N, C-alpha and C positions, 0 to 999 in steps of 0.2 A: 748638601752631605748632611748627614744624620749621626748626631752622636749617639754612643752606646753606653754612655756613662749612666743612665737611668735603668734600675733593676728591670723596669717593666719593657727593656727594650731585648729581654733573653732571646726572643724568637723573630726578632728583626731581619728580615730578609728570606725569609723563609714563606712558603705557601703550603696550605694545609687544606685538604677537602673535609668537609662535615657532610656525612651522610644521614644524620638525624633529622627528623620531623619535629616531633612534640617539643623538644629541649634544644633545639638547634640554635636559638638566638641567645640562649644563656652560653651554650657552649662556644660559638663564635665571638662573642663578647669577650670572655676569658682569654680566648686566644689572640683576639684584637688589640686587648689590654696589654699583652706582652710583645707586641709588634708583628705578628703574623698578618699575613694577607691571607683571607678566607674564602674558599670558594665554596659556596652553600649548593648542595645537589641532593636534596631529600630522596632516598632510596624507596621509601614508602610512606603511607600516612594511616593514622590509625583510623578504622572505620567502625562504629557501632553498627552492632548486627541489626541489619533493617528488619529482618524477621526474627523475631524472639524465639521462635518455636523451638530451636534447637537448646538455648540456654533455659527455657522455662522446663522443657522434658529434663534436661540435667538436674534441674532444681527440683521437680516432682520427684525425681530418682532417689535424691538426697533424702527427702523428707519420708518417703514412703520405706526406704531401708537407710537409715541414718548411717553415715560413713564413720569409720571407727578412726580415721586418719583423714586429716585436711591437709592440703599444700597450698597454701597461699603464694603465689609466685610474684605478684606485683600489689603494689598499693591501689594503683587506678583500677586492677582486676577486680579487688575485692569491694572497693566503693561500688562500682558499675554493678557487680552482682546482687547487693545489697538495695541498690536504689532500684534495679528491675524487679527485685521482689517487692519493694515497697508499692510499686505499681499495681503489682498482681494481688496485693493484700497478703503477700506470704512473708513479709520481712520478719515478724516476730517468730513465727515457726521456723524460719531458716536460722534465726540467730540463735535460738534455743537448741537447735540441730548442732551448730558449729561450737556452740559452748561446751556442748557434751563431748565432742572430738579431740582427739590428739592432734592439736594446730601446729603446723609448721610454719614460719614465715621465712622465706628464702632469704630475704634481706632486710637492710634495716626500715626501707619504705613500705615493705609488706608488714613488718612487725609493727610499725607505727600505724600502719591503716587497721591492723587486728585490734590494738589496744584502743584507739580512737573510736571502733565500734562496741568498747565496753567488753572484749573479749580478751583471752589470754594465750598468747603463743607459750608451746611446751618446749620447743627446740628451735634451733636455726643453725643452718652449715657454716662454719667458719669461714670458707672460702666462697659461700653462695652458689655453689655448682649443684647441678642436679645430680650429679656422680655421688657427691657426698650424701645427699638425701638418699639414694637408692641404696647406697652401703649401710647407712645408719638404719632404715626401715629394715632392710634384711637381717641386721645384726638383733633387731626388736623381733622379728618372727612376721611374717605376713600372712601365713596358711590361714585361709578362711575369712580374712578380714576384708573390709572395703576401703578404698582409697579414693578420695575424691581430688581431682587433680584441675586446679584451676590453671587454663592454659594460657601462654604467653604469647597471644596474637596468633599462634598457629599450632596445630597439632604437632609433638614430637614423640612419634611412635616408638623410638628407640627406649624411652624412658618408661612409656606406658607398658610395652612389652616386657621391660625387665622386673617391672612390678608383678606383672602378671605370671611370669614365669617362676616369681617367688612365692606363687600360690594366691595373690590378691585379686579382687574384684575391683577394677578401676572405673569411676565415672568419670569423665573428661568434661570439664565445664567450660565452654566456650564464650567468654564475658565480652572479647572485642575480635577483631580480625585486622589482619594487614591489607590493606588496598594498594594499587599503584599512585604514585605520586601524581598530582594533580596537572602538573607539567612535567613531561618526561625529560624534556629537551636539557635541562642541567644535569640529570644523570647521565645522559649521551656524551655531554660534554666532558663531565669528568672522567668517563672512560678514556675519550681521546687525551686527557690531560694526563692521566696516569700512563698511558701506554707511550705517549711521548716527552715522559720524565719531566714534566713540567709543573708538578706538585711534588712537594718534600715529603709529605704524610698524608695519610687519610685516616679519618676516625669511623669507627663503628660502635655504637652502643646497643646494637642487637643482631642476632646471629641471621633474622629475616632479612636486614640491610645488606649484609655480606651476599645471601643468595640472590638479592636482587640486582645487587650491582654485577655480579657475574652473568645473570641473565640479560642484562642491558648490554652487554659486551658481546653476545651472542658469538658468531665466528671468531671474532677477535679475543674471547674468553683466555687464550692459551698466552698471547700477547700482553695480557692485563697482568694474569698471574707471574710471567716472568718479570714484569716490572715490579711488582710486590715483592717477588722473593729476593730481589736483587738490588733494587736502587731507592724504592718508596718505602718509607718508615711506615708500618700499620700498626696504629693503636687501638685496641679494645678496651672496652669498659670492664670486661670480665672474662672469665675461661667459658661461660656459655656462649656468649658472643663470637669468642675465638675459635670454637670449635669446628665451623667449616672451614675456616681457613687452615687450620692444623692439618684437616684431611687431605689438603692441597699441597701441603709442606711449604706452607707460607711462614715466615718466621713473625712472631708479633711480640709487641710489648705490651703490658697491662699493669695497672696499678694493683698494689696489694689488697685493696678495697675498692669495689665497685662504685665510684663516685665519679661524677663529672669534672670537679676541681682536681681530683688526685689524677685523673687521665691527664688532664693540662698540664700538670706538674711533670708527669712523666713524659710527655712530648718535651717539655722544658729541658728535662735531663736528658734525654736521648738524642734529639737533632744535632745539637753542638757537637757531641761525639764523633759526627760523620764528616765535620768540616775538615777541609784542607788547609793547613796553614804553611806558608813558605817564607823565606826571606829573600828577596828579591830586588837587587839594585839599591841595598839599604833600607828597602822599605819591608814593613811586615804586611803581609798579604793572607787573608782567609777569605775562603771561598764558602758562600752560604747558597741557598738556592737561587734566587734572583738577584743575590747582590754578592760584591766583595767588600770586605773590611781592611782599608787601608789605612794603616798606623792608627787604628783605633775609630776610624771614620766610616760608616757604611755608605757605600757607593752603589745603588740600585743599578742593574743593568737589563736592557732588553735582551729576549733569547738569544739572537745571534750572536752578539758579543760574549754572553755569558759562555754559550757553546765553544767558542774560540778559546776562551780563557780556560774552561776545564781542559781543553785538549791538550793546550800546552802546558798546564799546571802538572798534567799526568806525566809529563816528560821534561821536567825543569833542565834547561841547559841544553837540550836537543832542539836543533834545527828542524821545523816542520813546514814542507812546500805548501803552497797555497792548494795544489792539489790533495794533500793529505787533510788540510783542515776543512777542504770542501766538505768531505764526509760527514764534517758536526752539523753542518747547516742543513735547512729542510731541503727536500727534492726539488730540482729544477733551480737551485741556485748555481751560478758560475764563478770563475775566480774574480770577477769584479765584485760579487757579492762578498767574498772572503776579504777583499780590501776595504770595502766599506764598513764591514764588521769589525776590522782592527782597527781603523779610524776613529769608529764609535767606541770601541773598548778603550783605546788610548784616551779618548776625550773624558769617557766616564770614569776612569780610574783617577784621572788628573794626577800622576804621578810620574813624570819625565823617566826614560830608562827602564819601566817594568816592564814593557813589550818590546823586543830590539828586534829591528830588520836587519838581515844578514843577505847583502846585496845578490840576487841572482839566484839564491837559495830559499828564503822564506822567512819565517819569523821564529822568535825563541823568548823564553824567559830566562835572562841570564842568571847564572847562579851567584 
């Protein structure tokens, strides 16, 4: 048994999928330190642009016709841009061009990179969203102005088009791009785990990762979305990341500020709210993802016993036949598999009387 007295056990019994690449270890460590079981499945990897022709052309465009406004989306993006310019002997002209522009840092890391480069940001959106940036710039007036937009891994035409519709000329600056993961197998496994409801939450730190997971699901994408809409908690680092999920009517949770640590705190707050708690045969019984808490002790369970327990807990006091419980088990199981799952469930719970046999009828959790 595992005690839940420690504050770090707030996610014990839960399984969380992590789709991040660059900061996956940081996120996984924070989740594991709170007791979660973590499934690492990088959806993407950041690939420096092998041929710098596009970035160099965008940089030349900024030097030839200096932008009035520069949107810095990410700290890594600005640093990469300046490093590339250094290699071309253009770092100082680019820095001077940026210094004359109205600089926007979309988040704290972007602002920190601006300042560490000896530059000064003029404004930052409170919610760190593109929509706030577009609204702010529209209110300032964009007619006849040039906006340099440092891309966040991939082009986002809806925002470029919104700026152009307001009268701006837009220069897209592609500092890096997203590529497929080196090994796609973990991502496909995560799709199977989500559709099978074998993870309790999935985290996303970029909109591109959301799209990559949906692409990996292929013909199973509808099943994946059904699971995300109903049974699996979806946690996004911020509103930009959440946008493609919202378009699919997937409910999400997100921290008020786009931070990895805040994302973990949000999961800590939200997942336990979904737990089912019952009083059964004089015992307190709480169901978490892959475990039950019996009188304060964590009891990890295999998928089949856990599935039986969830089915019984959904109808406390009601007798369910072996045939009814069979539907909760993987395809191909038979009634003998139900008996084995019940036996393993009883052994795993270690609490006599919680799972009661009703002769010739089935099993129940007594009231």
